[in-house]
N, C-alpha and C positions, 0 to 999 in steps of 0.2 A: 933562521927566521923567515927568509924569503920563501923557502920551500914550504914552510908552514902556511904562509899566506896563500900560496898557490893552491895548496891542498884544500884550504877552507873555501877559496873561490870556486874550485872545481866541484866540491861537494854542494855548495850553494847553487851552482849552475845546474847540476844534476837534479837537485831537489826541486828547483823552479820548473825544469823541464818536465819532471814527473807530475807536478801539480798541473801544469798546462796540459799534459797529455790526458790526465784524468778528467780535467774540466771539459776538454773538447769531446771526449768519449761520452760524457754524461749529457752535454748540453748542445752540441753542434752537430747537425747532420752533415757528414762528409760524403761526397759523391762517390769517390773511389779510394780504396785502401788496398795496397798490395803491390807486388812487383810487376814490371812490364812483361807482357807475353812475347814481345817482338824485339828484334834488333834491326839496325840499318842494313840495307842490302843495296849494292851498287847497280843492280839490274831492276829490281822491283820496287825500290824505295824502302821496303821493309819486308821481313819474313818472320815467321814464328821461330822462337828458340827451339832447337832440337833437344830432345831428352829433358824437357822442362817439367817441373811439377810445382804448382803454386796455388794460391787462393786469392780470390778477389772478394772484398767485403764492401757492400753498399747498404744504404738504409733499408732496401727492400729484400736483399738476398745475399747469401754467401755462395760462392761458386768455386769448386775445385776443378782445376784444369791441368791436364797432362798432355804432353806431346810425345810422339815416338821418335825414333832415331832418324826418320825421314824428314822430320820437321813439320808434321801434320798432327792435328788433334786426333786422338784415337789410340787404341791399344797397339802395342808393337806387333806388326804382322809376322805370321809364322814363316812366310817367304815373301819374296818381292811381289807386290800386288799387281801382277800382270792381268790384263783384261778386267780391271776394276771398274766400278761405277765411280766416275770422277765428279766431285761436287766443287763448283766454283761459285763464290759469293762473298758476302761481307760478314758482319757480326752475327747475322741471323743464321748463316750456315756454320760459322765457327761454333755457335751455340753459346753466345754470351748470355749469362744469366742462369745457366743450368749446370749441374754437376756432370762430370765425366759419365758417359753412358746414357745421358738423357738427351743429347743433341740429335737432331733428326737424321743426319747421315749414319750415325752409329745404330739407331733404331732400324733404319732401312737395311743395314748390313745384317743385323740379327734376323730380321723378318725374311730376307731373301737368301740368306746363307751365301752371300757373294762378297768378294773383297771390295772394299771401298777406299777411296782416297779423299779425305776431307781437306781440300785446299782452301777453305774459307778463312778469311782473316778480316778483322774489323777495321773500319775507317779506310776502306779501299774501294776503288771503282772498277771500271771494266777494262781499263788499259792493262791492268795486271792479268786479266783473263787472256788477252791477246798474246802477251809476252809468254805466259805459261803454256798456252796451246802451241805456240811456235817452238818453244825451247824444250819443255819437259814432258808434255802430254804424250808425244810419240813413244817414249820408252815404256809408258804404261799401257799403250794401245787400248784405251778404255772401251768397254762394251757399251757404255752410255755416258753422256756428259749432261749433268744437271746444272743449268745456269740460273742462279737466283739473283733477281734484280730488285733494286729498292729505289725509292724516290730520291734518296740522298746521293745516288750514283752520279747525278748530273753535277752536283757541287763537287763531289770527290774527284771526278775526272778533270774538272777545271783546276782544282787545287794541287793534285798530284803531279800534273804535267809529265805524264809518261808518254803521251803522244800529243801531236798537234795536227791540225788540218791545213793543207795548202789551199790557196784560193780555188783550185780545181777540185777540191774534195778528197785528195789523197792523204792517207795517214803517214805521218813521219814520226818514227820512234825517237824518243828523247832519252838522254841520260838523266836519272833522277837528281834533283838538287842535292847538295851536300848534306851530310847528317845534321839535322837541326840541333841547336844548342840544348834544347829541352831534353832531347833523347840522350845526349851525352851526360847531362846531369842525372837523369833517371838511371842510367847505367852505373854511374858512380854510387848512387844511393843503394842500388840492388846488390852491389858488391859488399856492403857492410851488413853483416848478419842481423836480421830482424828490423833494420831501419825502415824498410819499405812498408812494414806493417804498422808504422807509427801514424796515428790519426793526425798529429801535428804536421807531419810531412804531407799527408794527404790533403790537409786543409790548405797548406801553402801552395801545393800544386793546383788545387781548385781555384784559389785566388788568382793564379796566373793563367788559367785556362782561357783560350780564345777560340770560340766556335768558328768553323769554316764559313766564309761568306756565302750567301746565296749566289748561285750562278748568274752571270751577267746575261742580259737578253741576247738571244741568238746562239748561246753555247749548247743548247740541246743538240745541235747538229753533230757535235763531237761525240756525244754519247750514242746517238743512233748509228753513227759510222763505226764506232767500236763494237757495238752489238752485232752489226751486220758482218764485220770482219771475223768475229768469234764464230758466228754461225757458218760463214763461208769456210773457215778452217776446218770445222767439224765435218761439214759436207764433203770437202775434198779428201779428208782422211776416212770417210765413211763411218764416222762415229755418230750414232743416233743421239739426238738432243731432246731433252725435256726442259722446258722453261718453268720457272717458279717465280711468281710475283709476290713479294712480301707485302707491299703497300702501295703499289701504283694505283692511281685513280684517274677517272675522266679521260681527257684527250691522250695523255701519256699512256694509259693502259690500252686504249684503242690502237694507238700507233704500235705499241709493243706486240699486241696480238696480231696485227697485220704483218709486221716484220717477221715474227716467228712463223706465221702461216706461210709466207713465201718460201720458207725453207722446210716446209712440212714438219714443223716441230710444234707439238702442243704446248700451250702456256697455261699451267695451273695457277689458280689464284688462291692464296691463303685467305682465310676470312679476315675482313677488316676489323680493327679494334672496336669500331662503333657497333659492329654486328655481333662480335663474340668477345666481349671484354674479359671473359673468364680465361681466355687463352693468352692474355698479355699481362705483364706487370703494369700496374696502374700509372706509375710515374716514369719509370725507365722506358717503357714502350716496347721492349723486346718480348719475344715469346717466352712464356714460362714452360715448365715441364709438360703441362697439358697441351700447350700450343705445339711444342715439338712433336708430341705423340700424334696429334691431329695431322700435322704436315707429313709425318712419316707414313701414315696410313694413306694419304692422298697419293704419295709417290709410289709406294710399294704396290 
């Protein structure tokens, strides 16, 4: 009798969950549905999963994303990508919002017939660049480094705490904070087949989402110091640099152009969303496939 009651309860629970899932899919816009692309990393804070294949579903787009055995987005290289074009940036460089093959680093690879390493990853700042250029970039000996900057780098650098500044202005490398609880919960969800594609799960995660705070006054100094260190490392290794501004405006854009100019590095500007809305998703704000194609042409 007890077993029968448990079975009935389980069936009722599954039926209710199914109805809830259907209701959410039909009536509630869920911001993100799908597994996490990244895992915790003790040096960088996080890194992309190597050999990953998954899909992200949003109200505006579906995105298929694949990583290779090196842990970068893009096809599996035929050989180690020595003398590659190295791309460092955030979700714009990762290609958030577009299918595999539509992200601008991959389009540049096809246009120039050169190896590329797309080391972009979303929700990261410039501290990761410095760590990557110090630790990993030398083994690729890149023929060129593309540094893509965004307005949200200033908040990301503050939140990530991969570096801090001394009163004298020196950079001090920090160990990333311990793995957040939310990342551990997401990892557990991803281990259950199909659960990460539940709209109910996506809605619960959306309800618990907390945006990163705006940077405190005076914290721009950390970002400019990180950018300068990245440019210095490239200069010391004799790696040519090309800068790419995704959305900087006003005084920050002028400062970035001046900084890159001091290192003889051109800074390209992607069209702003107000000037070319056809290149952007209307709500999400990332480049769509046309936007990535436009940026790839600028770079190539």
